Every structure is written in structure tokens, then in C-alpha cells.
C-alpha positions as CSV (number, residue, x, y, z in Angstrom):
1,M,143.5,92.8,121.6
2,G,140.8,91.8,119.5
3,V,137.9,93.7,118.3
4,R,134.8,93.7,120.6
5,R,131.6,92.7,119.1
6,S,128.3,94.0,119.6
7,H,126.1,92.0,121.8
8,L,123.1,93.9,120.4
9,L,121.5,90.9,118.5
10,V,121.6,88.8,121.6
11,N,120.3,91.5,123.9
12,I,117.4,92.0,121.6
13,W,116.7,88.2,121.5
14,W,116.7,87.9,125.4
15,T,114.5,90.9,125.7
16,L,111.9,89.6,123.2
17,W,112.3,86.2,124.6
18,I,111.6,87.6,128.2
19,L,108.6,89.7,126.8
20,S,107.0,86.6,125.2
21,L,107.2,84.7,128.5
22,L,105.4,87.7,130.3
23,A,102.8,88.0,127.4
24,D,102.2,84.3,127.6
25,R,101.7,84.7,131.6
26,V,99.3,87.6,131.1
27,S,97.3,85.9,128.3
28,Y,97.1,82.7,130.5
29,L,95.8,84.9,133.5
30,E,93.5,86.9,131.2
31,Y,91.7,83.9,129.7
32,G,92.1,81.3,132.7
33,D,89.3,78.8,132.0
34,A,89.2,79.5,128.4
35,A,92.8,78.1,128.3
36,D,91.6,74.7,129.3
37,D,88.8,74.8,126.7
38,I,91.3,75.8,124.0
39,H,93.7,72.8,124.9
40,A,90.9,70.3,124.8
41,A,89.7,71.8,121.3
42,V,93.4,71.4,120.1
43,G,93.6,67.9,121.3
44,Q,90.4,67.2,119.4
45,T,91.7,68.7,116.4
46,L,94.7,67.0,116.5
47,I,92.8,63.8,116.6
48,H,90.5,64.5,113.6
49,E,93.5,65.8,111.5
50,A,95.3,62.6,112.0
51,I,92.2,60.7,110.9
52,H,92.3,62.9,107.9
53,I,95.8,62.5,107.3
54,A,95.2,58.4,107.2
55,A,92.2,58.9,105.0
56,A,94.3,61.0,102.4
57,A,97.1,58.3,102.4
58,L,94.3,55.7,101.8
59,A,92.9,57.6,99.1
60,I,96.4,57.9,97.4
61,L,96.8,54.0,97.7
62,V,93.3,53.6,96.2
63,V,94.1,55.9,93.3
64,L,97.6,54.1,92.7
65,R,95.9,50.7,92.6
66,L,93.0,51.9,90.3
67,T,95.6,53.3,87.9
68,R,97.7,50.2,87.8
69,M,94.4,48.0,87.3
70,Q,93.6,50.4,84.5
71,H,97.1,50.0,82.8
72,E,97.2,46.2,83.1
73,K,93.6,46.2,81.6
74,A,94.9,48.5,78.7
75,L,98.0,46.4,78.1
76,A,95.9,43.3,78.2
77,R,93.6,44.7,75.4
78,A,96.7,45.5,73.4
79,G,97.9,42.2,73.9
80,V,101.0,42.9,75.7
81,P,101.7,40.5,78.5
82,V,101.4,41.7,82.0
83,E,103.9,40.8,84.6
84,A,102.4,40.0,88.1
């Protein structure tokens, strides 16, 4: 016969998972209508964060373009041919 392994880790995981489900339900009942407000606020936050990310990506592109333009101008002043 093989050595029987302890199920302690799995039992602790299941216990914590069930406790988290119960805690979630209790908090939902506790806050009721506030949960709907929180969901609406999270949705709005996701939208404005997506806009921030898009703006940051465009800012990176602007900086790269300006850097390239400055580099080309510096090379042109030095008499080095610039590739298009």
C-alpha cells in the first residue's frame, strides 16, 4: 500500500473558499443598494482608465516622433544623409 497523504491543504482551501462565499453574501446583504452604486462607479472608472491608457499610448508615440524628428535634424546639420 502507498503512503496516504494529508488532505489538510485541500481542506483548508475549501474551508476558506466557502467562508469567502459566505462573507461575500453577507457583505452584499449588508450594503444592498450601495453595491449597485459601487458597480456603476467601477464601470465609470474602467471607462476613464481606458481613456487614460489610450492617451498614454498616444503620448508615447508623440515622444517617439519628436525624438526621431530631432535626431534627423541633428544628422542633417552634421551633414549626414537621412534615410526616409
